N, C-alpha and C positions, 0 to 999 in steps of 0.2 A: 297208530300212523291216521293221521286227519285224513278226511276224507274230501279234500279241497279240491274242486272243478276246475279245470284247465280249458280256455278259449282255443279250439282247435280250428278257427279259422273259418266259421262260418259252420262246422259238422259239430255233433253234440259234444257237449262238455267231457272230457274225461278227468279223472281223479288220480292222482300220484297213486292211491291204492289199487284202483283197475289198471295201471300200466302194471304196476309191481306185480299184482296177480298174473298177469299174462305173459310178461318177461322173464319172471324167474324160471319157470319151468322150460321154456324155451333155451335160455341160457344153460339150463342144467343139462337137458338133451343135447345142446351143440358142445358143450364141453366133454360131456359122457363119450361121445362119438369122435370127438377130436382124442379121448385121450386111446379108445379104442385103435384108432390108426396108429399113435404111438406107441401103445403095447405090441401090436402087431410086429413094429420094428425092434422090439425089445426094450423099449425104453418106457420108466414108469413117469406118470405125472410129476413126481417129486425128483427124479433123475432130472427132469428136465429144468425144474423152477432151480436146480441148484448148479445146472451146467450153464444155465442162463446169466444168472447172477456172478459166477466166475469168470464168463466170458467178458461180462459188462465191466467186470471189478478186475483184473486178474492181479494175484497178489491178496486179495482178501483172507482173512484168517477166519476161523470156524465162530469165533464170538463175535463178529460182525455181522455174519449172515445169520447168525441166531436172534440179534438184535434185529434186523430187515426182518426177519421172518416169525418175530414173535415169538421163540420157541426158545428151548434151553439148549446149551453148547454141547451137552451129550447126545442129545437126538441129533443135531447135526453134525457131529463127529462119526456117530453110527452110519449115517448115509453116507458121509465123506468114504469111510472107511471100504465100503460096498463100491462106490464109483472108482476108488483107487485102486481096487483087486480086480475090475473090470479092466483097467487101464485108460479111463477116461479122465483122469485127474492125478497131478501131481502133486507133492508138496515139499517147498523148498525150505527150510529152515535158514537158508544163510544170508537171507537179507537182515537178521535182527540178532542182536545179542541176547534177546528175551528166548529161551529156551521151548516158554509154553506159546510164543507165537509161530502158526505156520502160515506161510504164504502159498494159496493155491493156485494151481494155473490148470488148464486145460490141457490135454494131450491133442495130439494129430487126432488119433480115434476117436475125443471126447467131440471134437469138432465138428468130425464126419458123423457122430452119431446124433449130434443135434440137427445137422444139415440133412439128413436123410430123413429125420423124423418132419423137418419143417416141408420138404419136398413133398412129401405124403399127406401130411395135412393138407398143405396148400393145392395139391392136385385134387385132393375129395373135395375140399371147400369152394375151388374154383369152378368145379364140375356143377356142385349144386347151385351156383350164383350165376353161373350162365345158361343154366335151365331156366330160371326167372323170366318173366319179360321184362323189356327194357325197362318200363316205366318202374317196376319194382326194385331192379338194381340201383336207379338212380336214386329211389327212398331210401333204400338201404346204405348207400354211399354218402346221403344226405344225415343220415342219423350215425354215422360212425364218431363225430366228436361230442354228440351229446352221450352215446354209449362210453367212449373212454373217459369222459367226464365223472362218469360215475365211480370211478378207480381213483378219483384224484386225494381221497381222504384216508388217512388210516384206519383200521380198525381199532373202535375204543374197547378198553378193558376193564 
């Protein structure tokens, strides 16, 4: 990665590498803490990922999810079997004549599991944000579009 310095509006120049070196471990620790909050509710990060995809795209199939997540259908199938076993996902094959195609939907229990985790994570994160001084909260809010922009491009294989 090039060490291209960025103008910080009067402050010392900061390179992309410097920002990455500081941001990566912060995001790692934050993600790990949010995973712990979810795990305390009995939901893994993989569960949340798949439940979220199914919630946004009811009727989606295993192969489509595998394409989105850049993994194999057999890997997704194993996770979906577990989600079905705990009652968070149902499969409806009646939408298609193609028996290989399953239409996945969230159950009420799956929706409730997601909502519980969202509340718990938001409560924890909200408490931490509330503890910040007002100026730091404002800086964090202003940085959100840039942080979200980091996720716009897909992973290269």
